C-alpha positions in Angstrom: -65.0 18.9 -5.7 -66.6 22.1 -4.3 -67.5 22.8 -0.7 -70.4 24.9 0.5 -70.6 25.8 4.2 -73.5 26.0 6.6 -77.2 25.9 6.0 -76.9 27.2 2.4 -75.2 23.9 1.7 -78.3 21.7 2.2 -79.4 22.4 -1.4 -76.1 21.3 -3.0 -77.4 17.9 -3.7 -78.3 15.6 -6.6 -81.6 14.6 -5.0 -83.8 16.0 -2.2 -82.2 18.6 0.0 -80.1 17.4 3.0 -81.6 18.0 6.4 -80.3 20.9 8.6 -80.2 18.6 11.6 -80.0 14.8 12.1 -79.7 12.5 15.1 -76.2 11.8 16.2 -75.2 8.2 15.5 -73.2 8.0 18.7 -75.3 9.7 21.4 -78.6 10.4 19.6 -78.1 14.1 20.2 -78.6 16.8 17.6 -76.1 17.0 14.8 -76.2 20.2 12.7 -75.0 20.6 9.1 -71.5 21.9 8.8 -70.8 21.6 5.1 -71.5 19.7 1.9 -68.8 18.5 -0.4 -70.3 18.2 -3.9 -69.2 17.3 -7.4 -70.9 17.9 -10.7 -73.5 20.4 -9.4 -72.0 23.8 -10.3 -69.5 22.4 -12.8 -68.5 19.3 -14.6 -65.3 18.0 -13.0 -62.8 16.2 -15.2 -62.9 13.2 -12.8 -65.3 11.8 -10.2 -65.0 9.9 -7.0 -66.9 7.1 -8.8 -63.8 6.6 -11.0 -61.3 6.0 -8.1 -61.9 2.3 -7.9 -62.8 -0.5 -10.2 -65.8 -2.3 -8.6 -65.3 -6.0 -8.1 -68.1 -8.5 -7.9 -70.1 -8.1 -4.7 -68.4 -4.8 -3.8 -70.1 -1.5 -3.5 -68.9 2.0 -4.6 -70.7 5.1 -5.9 -71.5 5.1 -9.6 -72.0 8.8 -10.3 -71.2 12.3 -9.0 -71.7 12.6 -5.3 -72.7 15.1 -2.7 -71.7 14.4 0.9 -73.2 16.3 3.9 -71.1 16.5 7.1 -72.8 17.1 10.4 -71.3 17.7 13.9 -73.1 16.8 17.1 -73.9 19.6 19.6 -73.5 17.2 22.5 -70.5 15.0 21.8 -69.0 16.6 18.7 -69.2 13.3 16.7 -69.1 13.7 12.9 -71.8 12.0 10.8 -72.2 12.0 7.1 -75.0 11.5 4.6 -74.5 11.2 0.8 -76.4 10.9 -2.4 -75.4 10.6 -6.0 -76.6 11.9 -9.4 
C-alpha cells in the first residue's frame, strides 16, 4: 500500500478522481483531502486488502485493489473517508 499526501493524491484512484473537499459527516462543515492510501496503482502488490477475509453469504467486503481518501474537517476535525476499487 502506498500513500500520497495532499491535493496530488486525488488522482491516485481506480475510478474518477476523489474530490478535494467534501461535507463533514458529523457537522456538515468542509473536510479537506489529507491523503490517499492506494494499492495496485503504481505497482502490483503481492497481496490486497480484498484477500484479508473470506466473504460469507450476505457479507460485504472489497473485491479488488482499493484506494481510500481520508479527509479532515476544518471545523470539528472529524475524519471522513471515501473509497473505490479497481
